[in-house]
C-alpha positions in Angstrom: 127.6 83.2 48.7 127.7 86.5 50.5 130.4 89.1 50.4 133.0 90.0 53.3 131.4 93.6 54.4 132.7 95.7 57.5 130.5 93.8 59.5 129.7 90.7 59.6 129.6 87.8 57.7 133.0 85.9 56.2 132.3 84.4 52.6 134.2 81.3 53.5 132.0 79.7 56.0 129.7 82.6 57.6 131.7 83.0 60.5 131.4 86.3 62.2 134.2 89.1 61.6 135.2 90.9 64.5 135.7 94.5 63.5 138.3 96.4 65.7 136.6 100.1 66.7 138.8 102.8 68.6 141.1 99.8 70.5 137.9 98.4 71.8 137.5 94.7 70.8 134.7 92.9 71.3 136.8 89.6 72.0 135.0 86.8 73.5 136.8 84.2 76.5 135.7 81.1 74.0 137.6 82.0 71.0 141.6 81.3 71.2 144.2 83.4 70.8 147.4 82.6 68.9 150.9 83.1 70.0 151.1 86.3 67.7 147.8 87.7 69.1 149.2 90.6 71.1 151.6 91.2 68.3 149.0 91.8 65.6 147.2 94.1 67.8 150.6 96.1 67.8 150.8 96.2 64.2 147.5 97.8 63.7 144.9 94.7 62.9 141.5 96.2 62.2 140.1 93.0 62.2 139.6 89.7 62.8 137.7 86.3 61.9 137.1 83.2 63.6 139.1 80.4 62.0 139.7 77.3 63.7 138.3 78.5 66.6 141.1 81.0 67.0 140.9 84.8 66.1 142.6 85.7 62.8 143.8 88.8 61.7 141.9 89.6 58.2 142.6 93.5 57.4 145.6 96.1 59.1 143.0 98.8 57.6 145.3 99.2 54.4 143.8 99.8 51.1 143.2 95.8 49.5 145.7 97.1 46.5 148.4 97.8 48.5 148.0 94.5 50.5 147.9 92.6 47.0 151.2 94.5 45.6 152.9 93.8 48.8 151.7 90.3 48.4 152.7 89.6 44.6 155.8 91.9 44.7 157.4 92.0 47.8 156.4 90.1 51.1 153.7 89.7 54.0 153.0 88.4 57.1 150.5 85.9 58.4 149.7 85.0 61.8 149.2 81.0 61.1 148.8 80.3 64.5 144.8 79.1 63.8 146.5 76.2 61.4 147.1 72.7 62.7 149.3 70.1 62.6 148.9 66.4 61.8 151.8 64.0 62.5 152.5 61.1 60.7 154.5 58.4 62.3 156.1 55.3 61.3 158.2 53.3 58.6 155.2 54.3 55.8 154.4 57.4 57.2 155.6 59.1 53.4 153.3 56.4 52.2 150.4 57.3 53.9 151.2 61.1 53.5 151.5 60.5 49.6 148.6 58.4 49.3 146.4 61.3 51.5 147.8 64.2 49.2 147.3 65.1 45.3 151.2 66.1 44.9 153.4 63.0 44.7 155.5 63.2 48.0 157.2 59.4 47.5 160.6 60.9 47.1 159.6 63.3 50.2 163.3 63.5 52.2 164.0 64.8 55.6 164.3 68.3 56.4 162.1 69.4 53.1 158.7 70.3 52.7 155.9 70.6 49.7 152.7 72.4 49.3 150.3 70.5 48.3 146.1 69.8 48.7 144.4 67.1 50.1 141.0 65.9 48.7 138.0 64.0 49.9 136.8 60.6 48.1 134.8 63.0 45.8 137.4 64.5 44.5 136.9 68.2 46.1 139.4 70.0 48.0 139.6 69.8 51.8 142.6 71.7 52.3 146.1 73.0 51.1 148.5 72.2 53.3 152.1 71.9 53.7 154.2 68.6 54.1 157.1 68.6 56.3 159.4 65.8 56.7 161.2 67.0 60.0 162.9 63.5 60.6 163.3 59.8 59.7 159.6 58.3 59.4 157.9 61.4 60.6 155.6 63.3 58.3 154.2 66.9 59.4 151.1 67.9 57.6 150.2 71.8 58.3 146.8 72.2 57.6 144.0 74.9 58.3 140.4 74.2 59.1 139.2 70.4 58.7 139.5 67.6 60.8 142.8 65.9 58.9 144.0 63.9 61.3 140.6 62.2 61.7 140.7 61.7 58.0 143.6 60.2 58.0 142.9 57.7 60.7 140.2 56.8 59.0 142.1 56.5 55.9 144.8 54.5 57.5 142.6 51.6 59.0 
């Protein structure tokens, strides 16, 4: 798998990295911007990657060791505007979420959320979502760049 280098490929899905140079970004109109895009630019984003058809900042030009210390000892902010939502609705919403996810969600209560994984039929991790029950008989699964809604519809049938 290639390494992420100044330029040009991400190790995850071989998607292009957009480097910001002298505040001249080669952004493209067919890639979406999150609601927080301008704030990431103002905060000094130095590079973006295309994730889920949206620009996501991957560097603010700081030493990666400093970023690691901030993540593990203080706090960091992430633009998660590229995350997608799958909504399960109905009397079996929690039951379906519990079936889709590897963590026991059978006791998920309204107003609570849990981190979990979703695996495919071969046991490979598809995504690592946050699962939230915003109201009775409704579950939101906030996930990355997989078509979890289509997967859930297929499993539910």
